[in-house]
C-alpha positions as CSV (number, residue, x, y, z in Angstrom):
1,M,0.9,-1.2,-88.8
2,T,-0.4,-4.9,-88.2
3,F,0.8,-5.4,-91.3
4,V,4.1,-3.8,-90.7
5,L,4.9,-5.7,-87.7
6,E,4.2,-9.0,-89.5
7,R,6.6,-8.4,-92.2
8,D,9.3,-6.6,-90.0
9,G,8.8,-7.8,-87.1
10,A,9.5,-6.8,-83.8
11,P,11.2,-3.3,-83.0
12,P,15.1,-3.1,-82.2
13,G,15.0,-4.2,-78.2
14,Y,11.3,-4.6,-77.8
15,A,10.0,-8.2,-77.1
16,P,8.3,-9.5,-79.9
17,A,5.6,-11.0,-77.6
18,L,5.0,-7.1,-75.9
19,S,4.7,-6.0,-79.7
20,Y,2.1,-8.4,-80.8
21,A,0.1,-8.4,-77.1
22,I,-0.2,-4.1,-77.4
23,A,-1.0,-4.8,-81.4
24,A,-4.3,-7.3,-80.1
25,A,-5.0,-4.7,-77.5
26,F,-5.4,-2.6,-80.4
27,W,-7.6,-4.3,-83.0
28,I,-9.7,-5.7,-79.6
29,G,-10.4,-1.9,-79.0
30,A,-11.0,-1.2,-82.2
31,L,-13.5,-3.7,-82.8
32,G,-15.6,-3.0,-79.2
33,L,-15.6,1.0,-80.2
34,A,-16.6,-0.6,-84.0
35,A,-19.3,-2.6,-82.2
36,F,-20.3,0.5,-80.0
37,A,-20.6,2.4,-82.5
38,S,-23.2,0.2,-84.8
39,T,-26.1,0.8,-81.8
40,R,-25.5,4.5,-82.4
41,S,-28.4,6.1,-85.2
42,C,-28.7,9.3,-86.7
43,T,-31.4,10.4,-86.8
44,H,-33.8,12.7,-89.5
45,V,-37.2,13.5,-89.2
46,R,-38.3,15.1,-92.9
47,L,-42.0,16.4,-93.4
48,D,-42.9,15.2,-96.8
49,P,-45.7,16.9,-99.3
50,G,-48.8,15.3,-98.9
51,S,-49.1,16.4,-94.8
52,S,-46.6,13.7,-93.7
53,V,-43.9,13.4,-91.5
54,V,-41.0,10.9,-91.7
55,F,-39.0,10.1,-88.8
56,V,-35.5,8.4,-90.2
57,Q,-32.9,6.3,-87.6
58,R,-30.1,4.9,-89.8
59,Y,-27.1,2.8,-88.9
60,P,-24.3,1.6,-90.5
61,F,-25.6,-1.1,-91.8
62,R,-29.7,-0.7,-91.4
63,A,-32.1,2.2,-91.5
64,S,-35.6,2.5,-89.8
65,E,-38.2,4.6,-91.1
66,H,-42.0,5.7,-89.7
67,T,-44.0,7.9,-91.7
68,L,-46.9,9.8,-90.0
69,P,-49.9,11.8,-90.9
70,T,-48.9,15.6,-89.5
71,A,-52.3,15.2,-88.0
72,E,-51.3,11.9,-86.1
73,L,-47.7,13.2,-84.6
74,P,-47.5,12.4,-81.1
75,A,-46.1,14.9,-78.2
76,A,-42.7,15.7,-77.6
77,S,-40.9,16.5,-74.5
78,V,-37.4,17.3,-72.8
79,V,-36.3,14.2,-70.8
80,S,-33.8,14.8,-67.9
81,S,-30.8,12.0,-67.5
82,E,-27.2,12.4,-66.4
83,D,-24.2,11.2,-68.6
84,S,-21.7,9.0,-67.3
85,E,-19.9,11.7,-65.1
86,G,-23.1,13.2,-63.4
87,D,-23.6,16.4,-65.2
88,P,-27.2,16.9,-66.6
89,Y,-28.2,15.3,-70.0
90,F,-31.2,16.2,-71.7
91,Y,-33.0,14.1,-75.1
92,A,-36.2,16.1,-77.0
93,R,-37.8,12.8,-77.5
94,T,-41.3,11.4,-78.7
95,I,-42.5,8.4,-78.6
96,L,-44.5,7.3,-82.1
97,P,-47.2,5.2,-81.7
98,D,-45.9,1.6,-82.4
99,G,-43.8,2.4,-79.4
100,T,-40.5,3.6,-80.5
101,E,-38.1,6.1,-79.0
102,F,-37.7,8.9,-81.2
103,D,-34.6,11.3,-80.3
104,L,-35.0,14.6,-82.1
105,F,-32.1,16.3,-80.4
106,E,-29.4,15.6,-77.1
107,G,-26.7,17.0,-75.3
108,H,-25.8,19.4,-72.3
109,D,-28.4,21.8,-73.2
110,R,-31.5,22.1,-72.3
111,A,-32.4,25.4,-74.0
112,G,-31.3,24.1,-76.8
113,C,-33.7,20.5,-76.2
114,E,-36.6,22.7,-75.6
115,Q,-35.7,25.1,-79.1
116,I,-36.5,21.6,-81.1
117,V,-39.5,20.6,-78.5
118,E,-41.4,23.9,-79.5
119,R,-40.4,23.4,-83.3
120,Y,-41.5,20.4,-83.3
121,E,-45.2,21.0,-81.6
122,A,-45.1,24.1,-84.1
123,L,-45.3,21.3,-86.7
124,R,-47.9,19.2,-84.9
125,D,-50.0,22.6,-85.0
126,G,-49.5,23.2,-88.7
127,Q,-47.5,26.5,-88.4
């Protein structure tokens, strides 16, 4: 739409300054949203043959990977929090030996977090 605004100018009956201000507001919003999205990671836990577990955090322009032997996996727990509206929000979280907090699951569903923690603990126990 920025191209169309530049090519055709402001719509008839609208001030050009207002049209450009609205376009600028959309661009500022989009850049802010992109900056926020680039701080959020997609997480993945993979069990590799040979008794190791790989924790992967992927961001838009980078990824971090932590590999641990299954015998050295740290415990996981459900962490309670609140979302921006004051509703309960939960994380199934483990803290890796280097201090990295790794969220296995997050959401408003405490039972879902507890289920993920149970599956993770079964992996720790070798089941």
